[in-house]
The first five atom37 places (N, CA, C, CB, O) and aatype in JSON, in Angstrom:
{
  "aatype": [12, 0, 15, 15, 3, 10, 9, 14, 5, 5, 11, 10, 9, 10, 6, 6, 10, 2, 5, 16, 0, 0, 3, 14, 10, 0, 14, 12, 9, 11, 16, 9, 17, 2, 10, 18, 0, 0, 8, 0, 0, 9, 0, 14, 6, 10, 5, 18, 10, 18, 15, 1, 1, 8, 4, 9, 9, 18, 10, 10, 7, 5, 16, 0, 0, 2, 19, 3, 19, 16, 10, 7, 15, 3, 1, 9, 10, 5, 15, 5, 5, 18, 0, 12, 10, 10, 11, 12, 6, 5, 10, 16, 3, 16, 5, 9, 0, 1, 9, 10, 0, 1, 0, 1, 0, 5, 1, 0, 0, 0, 0, 7, 7, 9, 15, 0, 16, 0, 14, 6, 5, 19, 15, 14, 7, 7, 0, 3, 14, 0, 3, 16, 0, 18, 15, 7, 3, 14, 5, 11, 14, 10, 1, 0, 5, 3, 10],
  "atom_mask": [
    [1, 1, 1, 1, 1],
    [1, 1, 1, 1, 1],
    [1, 1, 1, 1, 1],
    [1, 1, 1, 1, 1],
    [1, 1, 1, 1, 1],
    [1, 1, 1, 1, 1],
    [1, 1, 1, 1, 1],
    [1, 1, 1, 1, 1],
    [1, 1, 1, 1, 1],
    [1, 1, 1, 1, 1],
    [1, 1, 1, 1, 1],
    [1, 1, 1, 1, 1],
    [1, 1, 1, 1, 1],
    [1, 1, 1, 1, 1],
    [1, 1, 1, 1, 1],
    [1, 1, 1, 1, 1],
    [1, 1, 1, 1, 1],
    [1, 1, 1, 1, 1],
    [1, 1, 1, 1, 1],
    [1, 1, 1, 1, 1],
    [1, 1, 1, 1, 1],
    [1, 1, 1, 1, 1],
    [1, 1, 1, 1, 1],
    [1, 1, 1, 1, 1],
    [1, 1, 1, 1, 1],
    [1, 1, 1, 1, 1],
    [1, 1, 1, 1, 1],
    [1, 1, 1, 1, 1],
    [1, 1, 1, 1, 1],
    [1, 1, 1, 1, 1],
    [1, 1, 1, 1, 1],
    [1, 1, 1, 1, 1],
    [1, 1, 1, 1, 1],
    [1, 1, 1, 1, 1],
    [1, 1, 1, 1, 1],
    [1, 1, 1, 1, 1],
    [1, 1, 1, 1, 1],
    [1, 1, 1, 1, 1],
    [1, 1, 1, 1, 1],
    [1, 1, 1, 1, 1],
    [1, 1, 1, 1, 1],
    [1, 1, 1, 1, 1],
    [1, 1, 1, 1, 1],
    [1, 1, 1, 1, 1],
    [1, 1, 1, 1, 1],
    [1, 1, 1, 1, 1],
    [1, 1, 1, 1, 1],
    [1, 1, 1, 1, 1],
    [1, 1, 1, 1, 1],
    [1, 1, 1, 1, 1],
    [1, 1, 1, 1, 1],
    [1, 1, 1, 1, 1],
    [1, 1, 1, 1, 1],
    [1, 1, 1, 1, 1],
    [1, 1, 1, 1, 1],
    [1, 1, 1, 1, 1],
    [1, 1, 1, 1, 1],
    [1, 1, 1, 1, 1],
    [1, 1, 1, 1, 1],
    [1, 1, 1, 1, 1],
    [1, 1, 1, 0, 1],
    [1, 1, 1, 1, 1],
    [1, 1, 1, 1, 1],
    [1, 1, 1, 1, 1],
    [1, 1, 1, 1, 1],
    [1, 1, 1, 1, 1],
    [1, 1, 1, 1, 1],
    [1, 1, 1, 1, 1],
    [1, 1, 1, 1, 1],
    [1, 1, 1, 1, 1],
    [1, 1, 1, 1, 1],
    [1, 1, 1, 0, 1],
    [1, 1, 1, 1, 1],
    [1, 1, 1, 1, 1],
    [1, 1, 1, 1, 1],
    [1, 1, 1, 1, 1],
    [1, 1, 1, 1, 1],
    [1, 1, 1, 1, 1],
    [1, 1, 1, 1, 1],
    [1, 1, 1, 1, 1],
    [1, 1, 1, 1, 1],
    [1, 1, 1, 1, 1],
    [1, 1, 1, 1, 1],
    [1, 1, 1, 1, 1],
    [1, 1, 1, 1, 1],
    [1, 1, 1, 1, 1],
    [1, 1, 1, 1, 1],
    [1, 1, 1, 1, 1],
    [1, 1, 1, 1, 1],
    [1, 1, 1, 1, 1],
    [1, 1, 1, 1, 1],
    [1, 1, 1, 1, 1],
    [1, 1, 1, 1, 1],
    [1, 1, 1, 1, 1],
    [1, 1, 1, 1, 1],
    [1, 1, 1, 1, 1],
    [1, 1, 1, 1, 1],
    [1, 1, 1, 1, 1],
    [1, 1, 1, 1, 1],
    [1, 1, 1, 1, 1],
    [1, 1, 1, 1, 1],
    [1, 1, 1, 1, 1],
    [1, 1, 1, 1, 1],
    [1, 1, 1, 1, 1],
    [1, 1, 1, 1, 1],
    [1, 1, 1, 1, 1],
    [1, 1, 1, 1, 1],
    [1, 1, 1, 1, 1],
    [1, 1, 1, 1, 1],
    [1, 1, 1, 1, 1],
    [1, 1, 1, 1, 1],
    [1, 1, 1, 0, 1],
    [1, 1, 1, 0, 1],
    [1, 1, 1, 1, 1],
    [1, 1, 1, 1, 1],
    [1, 1, 1, 1, 1],
    [1, 1, 1, 1, 1],
    [1, 1, 1, 1, 1],
    [1, 1, 1, 1, 1],
    [1, 1, 1, 1, 1],
    [1, 1, 1, 1, 1],
    [1, 1, 1, 1, 1],
    [1, 1, 1, 1, 1],
    [1, 1, 1, 1, 1],
    [1, 1, 1, 0, 1],
    [1, 1, 1, 0, 1],
    [1, 1, 1, 1, 1],
    [1, 1, 1, 1, 1],
    [1, 1, 1, 1, 1],
    [1, 1, 1, 1, 1],
    [1, 1, 1, 1, 1],
    [1, 1, 1, 1, 1],
    [1, 1, 1, 1, 1],
    [1, 1, 1, 1, 1],
    [1, 1, 1, 1, 1],
    [1, 1, 1, 0, 1],
    [1, 1, 1, 1, 1],
    [1, 1, 1, 1, 1],
    [1, 1, 1, 1, 1],
    [1, 1, 1, 1, 1],
    [1, 1, 1, 1, 1],
    [1, 1, 1, 1, 1],
    [1, 1, 1, 1, 1],
    [1, 1, 1, 1, 1],
    [1, 1, 1, 1, 1],
    [1, 1, 1, 1, 1],
    [1, 1, 1, 1, 1]
  ],
  "atom_positions": [
    [[116.48, -30.01, 17.52], [115.8, -28.8, 17.97], [115.23, -29.07, 19.35], [114.68, -28.36, 16.97], [114.63, -30.11, 19.6]],
    [[115.44, -28.14, 20.22], [114.87, -28.27, 21.56], [113.41, -27.87, 21.52], [115.65, -27.4, 22.59], [113.04, -26.87, 20.91]],
    [[112.59, -28.66, 22.18], [111.16, -28.36, 22.16], [110.86, -27.08, 22.94], [110.36, -29.53, 22.74], [109.76, -26.54, 22.83]],
    [[111.82, -26.59, 23.74], [111.6, -25.35, 24.48], [111.61, -24.15, 23.54], [112.67, -25.17, 25.57], [111.14, -23.07, 23.92]],
    [[112.14, -24.31, 22.32], [112.16, -23.23, 21.35], [110.79, -23.02, 20.71], [113.19, -23.52, 20.28], [110.55, -21.99, 20.07]],
    [[109.9, -23.97, 20.88], [108.61, -23.92, 20.2], [107.54, -23.28, 21.07], [108.17, -25.33, 19.81], [107.58, -23.37, 22.3]],
    [[106.59, -22.62, 20.41], [105.45, -22.08, 21.15], [104.45, -23.23, 21.36], [104.79, -20.87, 20.38], [104.55, -24.25, 20.68]],
    [[103.5, -23.07, 22.27], [102.57, -24.17, 22.59], [101.81, -24.72, 21.38], [101.58, -23.71, 23.63], [101.59, -25.92, 21.29]],
    [[101.4, -23.85, 20.45], [100.64, -24.33, 19.29], [101.51, -25.22, 18.41], [100.11, -23.14, 18.47], [101.02, -26.22, 17.87]],
    [[102.78, -24.88, 18.26], [103.69, -25.72, 17.46], [103.91, -27.07, 18.13], [105.03, -25.0, 17.25], [103.94, -28.1, 17.46]],
    [[104.06, -27.06, 19.45], [104.22, -28.31, 20.2], [102.96, -29.17, 20.04], [104.49, -28.03, 21.69], [103.05, -30.39, 19.89]],
    [[101.8, -28.52, 20.08], [100.55, -29.25, 19.96], [100.44, -29.94, 18.6], [99.36, -28.3, 20.16], [100.02, -31.09, 18.51]],
    [[100.82, -29.24, 17.55], [100.78, -29.84, 16.2], [101.67, -31.08, 16.16], [101.24, -28.82, 15.13], [101.25, -32.12, 15.66]],
    [[102.88, -30.98, 16.69], [103.78, -32.13, 16.68], [103.22, -33.29, 17.5], [105.15, -31.73, 17.23], [103.32, -34.45, 17.1]],
    [[102.62, -32.97, 18.65], [102.04, -34.03, 19.48], [100.85, -34.68, 18.8], [101.62, -33.46, 20.84], [100.69, -35.9, 18.84]],
    [[99.99, -33.87, 18.17], [98.83, -34.42, 17.48], [99.22, -35.35, 16.35], [97.96, -33.29, 16.95], [98.53, -36.33, 16.06]],
    [[100.34, -35.04, 15.72], [100.8, -35.86, 14.58], [101.81, -36.91, 15.01], [101.41, -34.97, 13.51], [102.45, -37.54, 14.17]],
    [[101.96, -37.11, 16.33], [102.83, -38.14, 16.89], [104.28, -37.97, 16.42], [102.32, -39.53, 16.49], [104.95, -38.94, 16.06]],
    [[104.75, -36.73, 16.42], [106.11, -36.42, 16.0], [106.93, -36.01, 17.22], [106.12, -35.3, 14.93], [106.43, -35.36, 18.14]],
    [[108.18, -36.4, 17.21], [109.1, -36.04, 18.29], [110.16, -35.09, 17.73], [109.76, -37.31, 18.93], [110.18, -34.81, 16.53]],
    [[111.04, -34.62, 18.6], [112.11, -33.72, 18.17], [113.07, -34.41, 17.2], [112.88, -33.21, 19.37], [113.76, -33.73, 16.45]],
    [[113.11, -35.74, 17.21], [114.01, -36.48, 16.32], [113.4, -36.69, 14.93], [114.35, -37.82, 16.95], [114.12, -37.06, 14.0]],
    [[112.12, -36.46, 14.78], [111.46, -36.68, 13.48], [111.76, -35.52, 12.53], [109.93, -36.84, 13.67], [112.03, -34.4, 12.97]],
    [[111.7, -35.79, 11.2], [112.07, -34.75, 10.23], [111.15, -33.54, 10.21], [112.1, -35.35, 8.87], [111.56, -32.47, 9.74]],
    [[109.94, -33.67, 10.71], [109.01, -32.54, 10.7], [109.34, -31.5, 11.77], [107.59, -33.05, 10.9], [109.07, -30.32, 11.58]],
    [[109.92, -31.93, 12.87], [110.18, -31.04, 14.01], [111.02, -29.81, 13.65], [110.87, -31.81, 15.1], [110.65, -28.7, 14.06]],
    [[112.12, -29.95, 12.92], [112.91, -28.75, 12.61], [112.19, -27.78, 11.66], [114.24, -29.16, 12.0], [112.56, -26.61, 11.58]],
    [[111.2, -28.26, 10.94], [110.5, -27.43, 9.96], [109.29, -26.7, 10.53], [110.06, -28.27, 8.8], [108.74, -25.81, 9.88]],
    [[108.86, -27.05, 11.73], [107.6, -26.53, 12.26], [107.6, -25.02, 12.41], [107.29, -27.17, 13.6], [106.58, -24.38, 12.17]],
    [[108.73, -24.42, 12.8], [108.79, -22.96, 12.94], [108.64, -22.28, 11.59], [110.11, -22.54, 13.6], [107.95, -21.27, 11.48]],
    [[109.29, -22.82, 10.57], [109.18, -22.25, 9.23], [107.76, -22.37, 8.7], [110.16, -22.94, 8.27], [107.22, -21.43, 8.14]],
    [[107.17, -23.53, 8.89], [105.78, -23.75, 8.45], [104.86, -22.78, 9.19], [105.34, -25.23, 8.7], [103.96, -22.19, 8.58]],
    [[105.07, -22.62, 10.49], [104.24, -21.71, 11.29], [104.33, -20.28, 10.75], [104.69, -21.75, 12.78], [103.32, -19.59, 10.63]],
    [[105.54, -19.85, 10.43], [105.74, -18.48, 9.93], [105.15, -18.27, 8.54], [107.22, -18.16, 9.91], [104.79, -17.14, 8.19]],
    [[105.04, -19.32, 7.75], [104.43, -19.2, 6.42], [102.99, -18.71, 6.5], [104.48, -20.55, 5.69], [102.52, -18.02, 5.6]],
    [[102.31, -19.06, 7.57], [100.88, -18.76, 7.69], [100.6, -17.66, 8.73], [100.12, -20.02, 8.06], [99.48, -17.57, 9.25]],
    [[101.58, -16.84, 9.03], [101.42, -15.78, 10.03], [100.34, -14.78, 9.64], [102.74, -15.05, 10.25], [99.62, -14.29, 10.51]],
    [[100.2, -14.48, 8.36], [99.21, -13.49, 7.92], [97.78, -13.96, 8.18], [99.39, -13.19, 6.43], [96.87, -13.14, 8.32]],
    [[97.57, -15.27, 8.24], [96.22, -15.79, 8.46], [95.7, -15.5, 9.87], [96.19, -17.29, 8.21], [94.49, -15.52, 10.11]],
    [[96.6, -15.23, 10.8], [96.18, -14.94, 12.17], [95.4, -13.63, 12.25], [97.4, -14.87, 13.08], [94.62, -13.43, 13.17]],
    [[95.62, -12.74, 11.28], [94.88, -11.48, 11.26], [93.4, -11.69, 10.92], [95.51, -10.5, 10.26], [92.55, -10.91, 11.33]],
    [[93.1, -12.75, 10.18], [91.72, -13.05, 9.8], [91.0, -13.68, 11.0], [91.67, -14.01, 8.57], [89.92, -13.25, 11.4]],
    [[91.62, -14.7, 11.55], [91.11, -15.36, 12.76], [92.32, -16.03, 13.42], [89.96, -16.43, 12.42], [93.1, -16.69, 12.74]],
    [[92.48, -15.87, 14.71], [93.7, -16.36, 15.38], [93.96, -17.85, 15.17], [93.6, -16.09, 16.86], [95.12, -18.26, 15.06]],
    [[92.91, -18.67, 15.11], [93.12, -20.11, 14.99], [93.49, -20.55, 13.57], [91.89, -20.84, 15.43], [93.88, -21.7, 13.37]],
    [[93.37, -19.67, 12.6], [93.69, -20.05, 11.21], [95.17, -20.35, 11.02], [93.28, -18.94, 10.26], [95.53, -21.27, 10.29]],
    [[96.04, -19.6, 11.68], [97.47, -19.88, 11.55], [97.78, -21.3, 12.03], [98.31, -18.84, 12.34], [98.55, -22.02, 11.41]],
    [[97.17, -21.67, 13.13], [97.36, -23.02, 13.66], [96.83, -24.07, 12.69], [96.65, -23.17, 15.02], [97.51, -25.06, 12.41]],
    [[95.62, -23.86, 12.17], [95.0, -24.86, 11.3], [95.72, -24.99, 9.96], [93.55, -24.51, 11.05], [95.92, -26.11, 9.47]],
    [[96.12, -23.87, 9.36], [96.86, -23.95, 8.1], [98.22, -24.61, 8.31], [97.04, -22.54, 7.49], [98.66, -25.38, 7.46]],
    [[98.88, -24.31, 9.41], [100.16, -24.95, 9.71], [99.98, -26.45, 9.93], [100.82, -24.31, 10.96], [100.77, -27.27, 9.46]],
    [[98.93, -26.79, 10.65], [98.63, -28.21, 10.91], [98.38, -28.95, 9.59], [97.39, -28.35, 11.84], [98.89, -30.05, 9.37]],
    [[97.58, -28.33, 8.7], [97.3, -28.97, 7.42], [98.58, -29.14, 6.6], [96.28, -28.15, 6.63], [98.77, -30.18, 5.97]],
    [[99.45, -28.14, 6.62], [100.72, -28.23, 5.89], [101.54, -29.41, 6.41], [101.52, -26.91, 6.03], [102.12, -30.17, 5.63]],
    [[101.6, -29.56, 7.73], [102.34, -30.68, 8.32], [101.71, -32.02, 7.95], [102.4, -30.53, 9.84], [102.43, -32.98, 7.68]],
    [[100.4, -32.08, 7.94], [99.72, -33.32, 7.56], [100.04, -33.67, 6.11], [98.18, -33.19, 7.75], [100.31, -34.84, 5.8]],
    [[100.03, -32.69, 5.23], [100.35, -32.94, 3.81], [101.79, -33.43, 3.68], [100.13, -31.66, 2.97], [102.07, -34.31, 2.87]],
    [[102.7, -32.86, 4.47], [104.08, -33.34, 4.46], [104.14, -34.81, 4.87], [104.95, -32.48, 5.42], [104.8, -35.62, 4.22]],
    [[103.44, -35.15, 5.95], [103.45, -36.54, 6.41], [102.76, -37.47, 5.42], [102.77, -36.65, 7.78], [103.15, -38.63, 5.29]],
    [[101.73, -36.99, 4.73], [101.09, -37.81, 3.69], [102.11, -38.18, 2.61], [99.9, -37.06, 3.05], [102.13, -39.31, 2.13]],
    [[102.93, -37.22, 2.25], [103.98, -37.51, 1.27], [104.99, -38.52, 1.77], [0.0, 0.0, 0.0], [105.49, -39.34, 1.01]],
    [[105.29, -38.45, 3.07], [106.24, -39.39, 3.65], [105.69, -40.8, 3.76], [106.66, -38.91, 5.02], [106.44, -41.78, 3.68]],
    [[104.38, -40.92, 3.95], [103.78, -42.25, 4.16], [103.06, -42.79, 2.93], [102.8, -42.18, 5.32], [102.49, -43.88, 3.0]],
    [[103.08, -42.08, 1.83], [102.35, -42.51, 0.63], [102.8, -43.87, 0.11], [102.49, -41.48, -0.46], [102.0, -44.62, -0.44]],
    [[104.05, -44.18, 0.28], [104.58, -45.44, -0.25], [104.35, -46.63, 0.69], [106.05, -45.3, -0.52], [104.64, -47.77, 0.32]],
    [[103.84, -46.38, 1.87], [103.61, -47.46, 2.84], [102.46, -48.35, 2.36], [103.3, -46.9, 4.24], [101.39, -47.86, 1.98]],
    [[102.69, -49.64, 2.4], [101.67, -50.61, 2.0], [101.52, -51.66, 3.09], [102.02, -51.28, 0.63], [102.41, -51.83, 3.93]],
    [[100.41, -52.35, 3.07], [100.19, -53.44, 4.02], [101.03, -54.64, 3.6], [98.68, -53.82, 4.09], [101.17, -54.95, 2.42]],
    [[101.59, -55.31, 4.6], [102.44, -56.47, 4.34], [101.96, -57.63, 5.19], [103.95, -56.15, 4.63], [101.63, -57.47, 6.37]],
    [[101.92, -58.81, 4.58], [101.59, -60.02, 5.32], [102.78, -60.97, 5.24], [100.29, -60.7, 4.77], [103.2, -61.37, 4.15]],
    [[103.32, -61.32, 6.4], [104.45, -62.25, 6.48], [104.0, -63.43, 7.33], [105.74, -61.57, 7.08], [104.01, -63.37, 8.56]],
    [[103.61, -64.5, 6.65], [103.09, -65.66, 7.37], [101.79, -65.29, 8.04], [0.0, 0.0, 0.0], [100.82, -64.91, 7.37]],
    [[101.76, -65.39, 9.35], [100.54, -65.05, 10.08], [100.56, -63.6, 10.6], [100.34, -66.01, 11.26], [99.6, -63.13, 11.19]],
    [[101.68, -62.91, 10.37], [101.8, -61.52, 10.82], [101.35, -60.57, 9.72], [103.25, -61.21, 11.24], [101.72, -60.72, 8.55]],
    [[100.55, -59.58, 10.11], [100.12, -58.54, 9.16], [100.6, -57.2, 9.69], [98.56, -58.54, 8.97], [100.39, -56.85, 10.85]],
    [[101.24, -56.45, 8.82], [101.68, -55.1, 9.15], [100.85, -54.14, 8.29], [103.24, -54.9, 8.91], [101.0, -54.11, 7.07]],
    [[99.99, -53.38, 8.95], [99.05, -52.49, 8.24], [99.6, -51.07, 8.2], [97.66, -52.51, 8.91], [99.17, -50.2, 8.96]],
    [[100.55, -50.86, 7.32], [101.18, -49.55, 7.23], [100.29, -48.51, 6.52], [102.49, -49.66, 6.5], [100.47, -47.31, 6.73]],
    [[99.35, -48.95, 5.7], [98.51, -48.0, 4.98], [97.5, -47.32, 5.9], [97.77, -48.72, 3.85], [96.89, -46.31, 5.52]],
    [[97.32, -47.84, 7.09], [96.38, -47.21, 8.03], [96.84, -45.82, 8.45], [96.2, -48.09, 9.27], [96.02, -44.94, 8.68]],
    [[98.13, -45.64, 8.54], [98.65, -44.32, 8.9], [98.29, -43.3, 7.81], [100.19, -44.37, 9.11], [97.89, -42.17, 8.11]],
    [[98.42, -43.7, 6.55], [98.07, -42.81, 5.44], [96.58, -42.47, 5.47], [98.45, -43.45, 4.09], [96.21, -41.31, 5.29]],
    [[95.74, -43.47, 5.7], [94.29, -43.24, 5.76], [93.92, -42.33, 6.93], [93.54, -44.59, 5.89], [93.05, -41.47, 6.81]],
    [[94.61, -42.52, 8.06], [94.34, -41.66, 9.22], [94.75, -40.22, 8.93], [95.09, -42.19, 10.45], [94.04, -39.29, 9.32]],
    [[95.88, -40.02, 8.26], [96.32, -38.67, 7.92], [95.36, -38.0, 6.93], [97.74, -38.71, 7.33], [95.11, -36.8, 7.02]],
    [[94.83, -38.78, 5.99], [93.84, -38.23, 5.06], [92.6, -37.74, 5.81], [93.43, -39.29, 4.01], [92.08, -36.66, 5.52]],
    [[92.15, -38.52, 6.76], [90.98, -38.12, 7.56], [91.29, -36.88, 8.38], [90.53, -39.28, 8.49], [90.44, -35.99, 8.51]],
    [[92.49, -36.8, 8.94], [92.88, -35.61, 9.7], [92.92, -34.38, 8.79], [94.25, -35.82, 10.36], [92.52, -33.29, 9.21]],
    [[93.39, -34.55, 7.56], [93.42, -33.43, 6.62], [92.01, -32.96, 6.29], [94.16, -33.84, 5.33], [91.75, -31.76, 6.24]],
    [[91.1, -33.9, 6.08], [89.71, -33.54, 5.78], [89.07, -32.8, 6.95], [88.89, -34.8, 5.44], [88.35, -31.82, 6.74]],
    [[89.32, -33.26, 8.16], [88.77, -32.59, 9.35], [89.34, -31.17, 9.49], [89.08, -33.41, 10.61], [88.62, -30.24, 9.84]],
    [[90.63, -31.03, 9.22], [91.27, -29.72, 9.3], [90.69, -28.78, 8.24], [92.79, -29.84, 9.13], [90.44, -27.61, 8.51]],
    [[90.49, -29.29, 7.02], [89.88, -28.49, 5.95], [88.48, -28.04, 6.33], [89.83, -29.29, 4.64], [88.08, -26.91, 6.04]],
    [[87.72, -28.92, 6.98], [86.37, -28.58, 7.42], [86.42, -27.46, 8.47], [85.66, -29.82, 7.99], [85.61, -26.53, 8.43]],
    [[87.36, -27.57, 9.4], [87.5, -26.53, 10.42], [87.9, -25.19, 9.8], [88.54, -26.96, 11.47], [87.39, -24.15, 10.2]],
    [[88.81, -25.23, 8.83], [89.23, -24.0, 8.16], [88.05, -23.36, 7.45], [90.37, -24.29, 7.16], [87.85, -22.15, 7.55]],
    [[87.27, -24.16, 6.73], [86.11, -23.63, 6.0], [85.09, -23.0, 6.95], [85.44, -24.74, 5.17], [84.52, -21.96, 6.65]],
    [[84.87, -23.63, 8.09], [83.92, -23.12, 9.08], [84.39, -21.78, 9.65], [83.73, -24.13, 10.23], [83.6, -20.85, 9.79]],
    [[85.67, -21.68, 9.96], [86.21, -20.45, 10.53], [86.23, -19.33, 9.48], [87.63, -20.69, 11.08], [85.95, -18.18, 9.81]],
    [[86.56, -19.66, 8.24], [86.54, -18.64, 7.18], [85.13, -18.13, 6.94], [87.12, -19.21, 5.87], [84.93, -16.94, 6.72]],
    [[84.14, -19.02, 6.99], [82.74, -18.6, 6.81], [82.33, -17.67, 7.95], [81.8, -19.83, 6.75], [81.66, -16.66, 7.72]],
    [[82.73, -18.0, 9.17], [82.42, -17.14, 10.31], [83.1, -15.78, 10.17], [82.85, -17.81, 11.62], [82.51, -14.75, 10.49]],
    [[84.35, -15.77, 9.71], [85.09, -14.51, 9.54], [84.45, -13.65, 8.46], [86.57, -14.8, 9.19], [84.37, -12.43, 8.6]],
    [[83.99, -14.29, 7.37], [83.31, -13.54, 6.31], [82.02, -12.91, 6.82], [83.02, -14.45, 5.11], [81.7, -11.78, 6.46]],
    [[81.3, -13.64, 7.64], [80.02, -13.14, 8.17], [80.24, -11.97, 9.13], [79.26, -14.26, 8.87], [79.36, -11.11, 9.26]],
    [[81.36, -11.93, 9.8], [81.63, -10.88, 10.77], [82.3, -9.66, 10.15], [82.49, -11.41, 11.87], [82.44, -8.62, 10.79]],
    [[82.71, -9.8, 8.9], [83.41, -8.69, 8.23], [82.44, -7.56, 7.95], [84.08, -9.18, 6.92], [81.29, -7.8, 7.56]],
    [[82.89, -6.34, 8.13], [82.03, -5.17, 7.87], [81.81, -5.02, 6.36], [82.66, -3.88, 8.46], [82.7, -5.29, 5.56]],
    [[80.62, -4.59, 6.01], [80.31, -4.37, 4.61], [81.09, -3.17, 4.08], [78.79, -4.16, 4.41], [81.34, -2.21, 4.81]],
    [[81.45, -3.24, 2.83], [82.13, -2.11, 2.19], [81.08, -1.1, 1.79], [82.96, -2.57, 0.95], [80.19, -1.39, 0.99]],
    [[81.18, 0.09, 2.34], [80.21, 1.14, 2.03], [80.9, 2.48, 2.09], [79.0, 1.09, 3.0], [81.9, 2.66, 2.78]],
    [[80.34, 3.42, 1.36], [80.91, 4.76, 1.38], [80.34, 5.58, 0.25], [0.0, 0.0, 0.0], [79.68, 5.06, -0.65]],
    [[80.59, 6.84, 0.3], [80.11, 7.73, -0.75], [80.99, 7.68, -1.97], [0.0, 0.0, 0.0], [82.14, 7.24, -1.91]],
    [[80.46, 8.12, -3.07], [81.24, 8.18, -4.31], [82.14, 9.4, -4.2], [80.31, 8.25, -5.59], [81.67, 10.51, -3.96]],
    [[83.43, 9.19, -4.38], [84.36, 10.29, -4.19], [84.68, 11.03, -5.49], [85.64, 9.77, -3.58], [85.13, 12.17, -5.44]],
    [[84.45, 10.42, -6.62], [84.73, 11.08, -7.9], [83.57, 10.83, -8.85], [86.08, 10.57, -8.51], [83.04, 9.72, -8.92]],
    [[83.2, 11.85, -9.56], [82.12, 11.71, -10.54], [82.61, 12.21, -11.89], [80.85, 12.49, -10.1], [83.57, 12.97, -11.97]],
    [[81.94, 11.78, -12.92], [82.29, 12.23, -14.27], [81.72, 13.63, -14.48], [81.75, 11.24, -15.35], [80.67, 13.96, -13.93]],
    [[82.38, 14.45, -15.25], [81.84, 15.78, -15.52], [80.55, 15.68, -16.33], [82.87, 16.64, -16.27], [80.36, 14.76, -17.12]],
    [[79.67, 16.64, -16.11], [78.41, 16.65, -16.83], [78.64, 17.04, -18.28], [77.4, 17.61, -16.16], [79.37, 17.99, -18.58]],
    [[78.02, 16.31, -19.17], [78.11, 16.6, -20.6], [76.75, 17.14, -21.04], [78.53, 15.32, -21.43], [75.84, 16.36, -21.32]],
    [[76.61, 18.45, -21.11], [75.34, 19.05, -21.5], [75.49, 19.59, -22.91], [74.92, 20.19, -20.51], [76.41, 20.34, -23.23]],
    [[74.56, 19.17, -23.75], [74.61, 19.7, -25.12], [74.12, 21.14, -25.1], [73.75, 18.82, -26.1], [73.22, 21.48, -24.33]],
    [[74.69, 21.98, -25.94], [74.29, 23.39, -25.95], [72.81, 23.54, -26.27], [75.13, 24.19, -26.96], [72.33, 23.01, -27.27]],
    [[72.11, 24.24, -25.42], [70.7, 24.5, -25.64], [69.79, 23.35, -25.27], [0.0, 0.0, 0.0], [68.57, 23.5, -25.32]],
    [[70.33, 22.2, -24.89], [69.52, 21.05, -24.54], [69.26, 20.96, -23.06], [0.0, 0.0, 0.0], [69.79, 21.75, -22.27]],
    [[68.45, 20.02, -22.68], [68.13, 19.82, -21.28], [69.28, 19.11, -20.58], [66.82, 19.01, -21.12], [69.96, 18.28, -21.17]],
    [[69.47, 19.45, -19.35], [70.5, 18.84, -18.53], [69.94, 17.56, -17.92], [71.0, 19.82, -17.42], [69.01, 17.63, -17.12]],
    [[70.48, 16.39, -18.26], [69.93, 15.13, -17.73], [70.09, 15.0, -16.22], [70.6, 13.96, -18.4], [69.39, 14.2, -15.6]],
    [[70.99, 15.77, -15.62], [71.18, 15.7, -14.17], [70.32, 16.74, -13.45], [72.66, 15.89, -13.83], [70.45, 16.9, -12.23]],
    [[69.48, 17.43, -14.14], [68.64, 18.46, -13.55], [67.74, 17.83, -12.49], [67.79, 19.18, -14.65], [67.16, 16.77, -12.72]],
    [[67.62, 18.47, -11.33], [66.81, 17.93, -10.23], [65.33, 17.85, -10.58], [66.99, 18.78, -9.0], [64.59, 17.1, -9.94]],
    [[64.9, 18.58, -11.56], [63.5, 18.51, -11.96], [63.15, 17.12, -12.49], [63.2, 19.58, -13.04], [62.01, 16.67, -12.34]],
    [[64.11, 16.44, -13.1], [63.85, 15.1, -13.63], [63.77, 14.04, -12.53], [64.93, 14.73, -14.63], [63.22, 12.96, -12.75]],
    [[64.31, 14.34, -11.37], [64.26, 13.39, -10.27], [63.07, 13.64, -9.36], [65.54, 13.43, -9.48], [62.98, 13.05, -8.28]],
    [[62.18, 14.5, -9.77], [60.96, 14.72, -9.01], [61.05, 15.83, -8.0], [0.0, 0.0, 0.0], [60.35, 15.79, -6.99]],
    [[61.89, 16.83, -8.22], [62.0, 17.97, -7.31], [60.73, 18.8, -7.39], [63.25, 18.84, -7.65], [60.46, 19.39, -8.43]],
    [[59.92, 18.88, -6.31], [58.65, 19.62, -6.37], [58.87, 21.13, -6.46], [57.82, 19.31, -5.13], [57.97, 21.86, -6.89]],
    [[60.04, 21.61, -6.08], [60.31, 23.04, -6.15], [60.68, 23.5, -7.55], [61.41, 23.4, -5.19], [60.73, 24.7, -7.82]],
    [[60.94, 22.54, -8.42], [61.38, 22.9, -9.76], [60.59, 22.05, -10.77], [62.92, 22.68, -9.92], [61.09, 21.02, -11.21]],
    [[59.41, 22.46, -11.13], [58.62, 21.66, -12.07], [59.23, 21.72, -13.47], [57.16, 22.17, -12.11], [59.94, 22.67, -13.82]],
    [[58.94, 20.67, -14.26], [59.43, 20.6, -15.63], [58.82, 21.71, -16.46], [59.11, 19.24, -16.26], [57.65, 22.06, -16.3]],
    [[59.63, 22.26, -17.34], [59.13, 23.26, -18.27], [58.66, 22.56, -19.52], [60.21, 24.3, -18.6], [59.1, 21.45, -19.81]],
    [[57.8, 23.16, -20.24], [57.24, 22.58, -21.45], [58.33, 22.3, -22.48], [56.2, 23.52, -22.04], [58.25, 21.31, -23.21]],
    [[59.35, 23.15, -22.54], [60.41, 22.95, -23.54], [61.29, 21.74, -23.2], [61.27, 24.2, -23.64], [61.95, 21.2, -24.09]],
    [[61.3, 21.31, -21.92], [62.11, 20.16, -21.54], [61.4, 18.84, -21.8], [62.47, 20.27, -20.08], [62.04, 17.78, -21.74]],
    [[60.13, 18.86, -22.08], [59.41, 17.61, -22.28], [59.64, 17.04, -23.6], [57.98, 17.8, -22.08], [59.09, 15.98, -23.91]]
  ]
}
């Protein structure tokens, strides 16, 4: 895949995760990006962060089997990459939570009038429970028979 096909955010994700066009993640980045397109409507940076987290989880799966090896005096610390990816995932999750909290706080409250009401059920000869006199209407005092 040519890197010219990618938008800047996709290139940034690959660079942050030290991936090149030859790595297995590169051809999948557009698909991963499109999976989270709806999140951009909530906050523009969410699509980037969710895509980044998805890529990190993919790389965690690829590096899960890596272990540290000691050959004589040489040590190869392959598990450090896995630990670093875990920390990157945690940081990304923290950023997502912060942005979602901000988006929730900025969301308009749901408000409006009641559009449908139940029909009044008045017993024959009885008092109407919805009568304005019961709600304290000074123009319509309670009658003795309603008490």
